[in-house]
C-alpha positions as CSV (number, residue, x, y, z in Angstrom):
1,X,97.7,112.2,75.7
2,X,96.0,112.6,72.3
3,X,92.3,113.1,72.9
4,X,91.5,111.2,69.7
5,X,92.9,108.0,71.4
6,X,89.9,108.2,73.8
7,X,87.2,109.2,71.2
8,X,85.2,106.1,72.1
9,X,85.0,107.0,75.8
10,X,81.8,108.1,77.5
11,X,80.8,109.4,80.9
12,X,78.8,107.8,83.7
13,X,78.4,110.6,86.3
14,X,80.1,113.2,84.1
15,X,82.9,115.4,85.5
16,X,85.7,117.5,84.2
17,X,88.5,116.1,81.9
18,X,91.6,117.8,80.7
19,X,94.2,116.4,78.3
20,X,97.8,117.6,78.9
21,X,100.5,115.9,76.8
22,X,100.5,112.3,78.0
23,X,98.2,113.0,81.0
24,X,94.5,112.7,81.5
25,X,93.4,114.9,84.4
26,X,90.0,113.9,85.8
27,X,88.2,115.8,88.6
28,X,86.7,113.8,91.5
29,X,83.8,115.9,92.9
30,X,83.3,115.9,96.7
31,X,81.5,112.9,98.3
32,X,81.8,110.6,95.3
33,X,82.5,106.9,95.4
34,X,81.5,103.5,94.1
35,X,80.8,101.2,97.1
36,X,77.8,99.1,98.1
37,X,78.2,98.1,101.8
38,X,76.7,95.2,103.7
39,X,74.9,97.5,106.1
40,X,76.8,96.2,109.1
41,X,77.9,98.5,112.0
42,X,80.8,98.1,114.3
43,X,81.4,99.5,117.8
44,X,83.6,102.2,116.4
45,X,82.0,103.7,113.3
46,X,80.3,102.2,110.3
47,X,81.2,101.1,106.8
48,X,81.0,103.8,104.2
49,X,77.5,104.7,103.0
50,X,76.4,103.3,99.6
51,X,77.5,105.6,96.8
52,X,77.4,105.0,93.1
53,X,78.1,108.6,92.0
54,X,81.8,108.8,91.2
55,X,82.6,109.9,87.6
56,X,83.4,106.9,85.4
57,X,85.2,107.7,82.1
58,X,84.8,104.5,80.1
59,X,84.7,102.6,76.9
60,X,83.1,99.3,76.0
61,X,85.3,96.3,75.1
62,X,84.3,92.9,73.8
63,X,86.4,89.8,74.7
64,X,89.9,89.7,76.3
65,X,91.9,92.8,76.9
66,X,94.6,94.5,79.0
67,X,94.3,98.1,80.2
68,X,97.0,99.8,82.1
69,X,97.7,103.4,83.3
70,X,99.9,105.3,85.7
71,X,97.8,107.1,88.4
72,X,98.7,109.8,90.9
73,X,97.1,112.3,93.2
74,X,97.6,114.4,96.4
75,X,96.1,112.0,99.0
76,X,94.3,114.9,100.8
77,X,91.3,113.1,102.4
78,X,90.5,109.6,103.6
79,X,89.6,107.2,100.8
80,X,90.7,109.7,98.1
81,X,91.7,107.5,95.1
82,X,92.7,107.4,91.5
83,X,91.1,104.1,90.3
84,X,90.3,102.0,87.3
85,X,87.1,100.0,87.0
86,X,85.4,97.2,85.0
87,X,81.6,97.0,85.0
88,X,78.6,95.1,83.7
89,X,76.1,97.4,85.4
90,X,75.5,99.2,88.7
91,X,75.2,95.9,90.5
92,X,78.2,94.1,89.0
93,X,81.6,95.8,88.9
94,X,85.1,95.8,90.2
95,X,87.7,98.5,90.8
96,X,91.4,98.8,91.6
97,X,92.3,101.9,93.5
98,X,95.4,103.8,94.6
99,X,94.0,105.1,97.9
100,X,94.6,107.0,101.1
101,X,93.4,104.3,103.5
102,X,91.8,104.7,106.9
103,X,95.1,103.4,108.2
104,X,96.9,106.5,106.9
105,X,98.7,104.6,104.1
106,X,99.0,105.0,100.4
107,X,97.9,101.5,99.2
108,X,96.6,99.6,96.2
109,X,93.1,98.5,97.1
110,X,90.6,96.3,95.3
111,X,86.8,96.0,95.5
112,X,84.7,93.4,93.8
113,X,80.9,94.0,93.8
114,X,78.0,91.6,93.0
115,X,75.1,93.6,94.6
116,X,77.3,94.1,97.7
117,X,80.9,95.1,97.8
118,X,83.9,93.5,99.5
119,X,87.0,95.6,100.3
120,X,90.6,94.4,100.2
121,X,93.6,96.5,101.1
122,X,96.7,95.5,99.2
123,X,100.3,96.6,99.4
124,X,101.3,100.0,100.8
125,X,103.1,102.1,98.3
126,X,105.8,104.8,99.0
127,X,105.0,108.0,97.1
128,X,102.0,109.4,95.2
129,X,102.0,107.4,92.0
130,X,101.7,103.8,90.9
131,X,100.7,101.8,87.7
132,X,97.4,99.9,87.7
133,X,96.3,97.2,85.3
134,X,93.2,95.1,84.6
135,X,93.4,92.1,82.4
136,X,90.5,89.9,81.2
137,X,90.6,86.3,80.0
138,X,87.1,84.9,79.4
139,X,85.1,85.1,82.6
140,X,88.3,85.8,84.7
141,X,89.8,89.1,85.6
142,X,92.9,90.2,87.4
143,X,94.1,93.5,88.9
144,X,97.9,94.3,89.0
145,X,100.1,97.1,90.1
146,X,103.6,98.2,89.2
147,X,106.2,100.6,90.4
148,X,107.9,101.1,87.1
149,X,105.3,100.2,84.4
150,X,107.3,97.2,83.4
151,X,107.0,94.5,86.1
152,X,103.5,94.0,87.4
153,X,102.3,92.2,90.5
154,X,98.9,90.6,91.1
155,X,96.5,92.5,93.4
156,X,93.4,90.4,92.8
157,X,92.3,87.5,90.7
158,X,88.5,87.1,90.4
159,X,85.5,86.3,88.3
160,X,82.5,88.5,87.4
161,X,79.1,87.3,85.9
162,X,79.5,89.5,82.8
163,X,78.6,89.4,79.2
164,X,81.0,89.4,76.3
165,X,81.2,93.2,76.3
166,X,82.0,95.2,79.5
167,X,82.7,98.8,80.4
168,X,86.2,99.6,81.4
169,X,87.9,102.8,82.2
170,X,89.1,105.5,84.7
171,X,87.4,106.3,88.1
172,X,88.4,109.4,90.2
173,X,87.0,109.3,93.7
174,X,86.6,111.5,96.8
175,X,84.3,109.9,99.3
176,X,85.0,112.0,102.4
177,X,86.7,115.2,101.1
178,X,86.0,118.3,99.1
179,X,87.1,117.0,95.7
180,X,90.3,117.1,93.7
181,X,92.1,116.1,90.5
182,X,93.4,112.7,89.7
183,X,96.1,112.3,87.1
184,X,96.3,109.4,84.7
185,X,99.2,108.9,82.3
186,X,100.8,106.3,80.0
187,X,97.3,104.9,79.2
188,X,97.0,101.9,77.0
189,X,94.2,99.5,76.1
190,X,95.0,96.4,74.1
191,X,92.6,93.7,72.8
192,X,94.8,90.7,73.6
193,X,94.8,87.6,75.7
194,X,97.6,87.4,78.4
195,X,99.4,84.1,78.7
196,X,99.2,84.1,82.5
197,X,96.4,86.2,83.9
198,X,97.8,86.0,87.4
199,X,101.1,87.5,86.3
200,X,99.3,89.9,83.9
201,X,101.7,89.0,81.1
């Protein structure tokens, strides 16, 4: 990955970044996440604590766009993930994750937050890599995943109360473990309007 292709990117919660050919390697420090729980407790355990401290490597984009990237990591600790995120501010944001779930699976997971976060596990994925995509059309957004970077499937279709310009980028996370690298490759960000936001095409 040519570093100049990301010259408009900035940090929220700065971490380490390394550029290696087509790869962007971002470090997820220990105990880092983006999640705003409801505060409910269950008989066996609680929801994750509220954290807004994961490193977010982002740029600002006005209007419609499509961002896609291949993500991979070692799946060492529960909730480890290589994620992408779109954000208005710390109260309004959404992320798509490739995560080690609390069910022991590698899954595509989505979270949409408007003051509090929901949490939706998607498909389980064999292996340690997958493509993630976010597309915007007006007030509507969609997350997609792909096994080959060509054919994408919808994870989540949603709306966010955002302005014309939003932050969008890469989010390495490690909520419960001691930290680790997350690898992003094949990155692209296009200012275009998809014909079918559910299909991501």
